[in-house]
C-alpha positions, 0 to 999 in steps of 0.5 A: 189105335186099338178097338174097344173090343181089343181093349176089353179083351186085353183087360179081362185079366189073366184069370179069365184068359187062363180059364178059357184054356185050349181053344178058349182064347179065340172063343173068348175074343169072339164073345167079347167082339159080339158083346161090344159090337154095339158100343164100337161106334160110340167109342170111336166118336168119344175117343180123344184125338191128339189135338185134344178133341173128342173124335166126333168134334175133330173134323180130321178124324171124325167118321161122321163129318156130315153130322159135324157139318150139320152141327155147325150149320153146313148141310153136306150134299149126298154122294160125297166120299168121307174126304170130300165131306171133310173138305166141304165142311172145312170150306163152310159154304153155308156161311157164304150162301148165295155168294159166287164162291159158294156156288163155285165150290158147290159145283166143283165137288161134282166136276172132274177133269179140268173142272171147266165152270162158268157162272153168269150172274144176271144172265138176261135178267137180274133174277136169272143165274146161269151155271155152265159146265161140260157133260163129260166132266159131271160126276153126278148131274142130279147131285150137281143140280141139287147142290147148286139149288141149295147154294143159290140166292133165294128168289133167283132162277137157276139155269144149269147149262150143260154143254157137250163141247167148246163154243164156236168162238173158242174153236175159231180163235184157238183152232181156226181161223179157217175150216181147213185148219180146224179140220186138220185138228178135228177130223170128224164133226163129233171130235169138234163137237165134244172138244173141251177148252184147254185148261179150266175156266 
């Protein structure tokens, strides 16, 4: 799709193009670019898409998916790419705020790799919620915590449990049952300590 400046330049007419003459065409292009720069963003947002929507209201094409999310009641967390913002708005987690699904979606946006994630409801108390993740898979810890706090039910205490590696039970059942067999797979204590469970939870 052509830019607003390009369309203005193309429609100035042969008389203005002829008057520019010599080195004028490039100067004319630069002049049009300078005069229309402030309108370019508005033009992008108000251009009609193949689906018949203005670009500002078409989630697939809008350059401002977070704005569209706010308009529909979905607050997009910071630090996401444009495509991640589009996916977040499409999931509409705010419509399910406080649900297990909304919490998981909020967390997964900031997890990499296999995205190990465990949500424990009523963890020792009806008012306590624990979310367990692994440090090696977190892309932004502060943003992860903020996203979870945004989605958790009001009145519930959130415990973000960040672990370095798999539990002892996992090591015993999946890589044991003896110390010798585990040692053959993990030569050093550090190897065992930072091992992540196979597959996403």
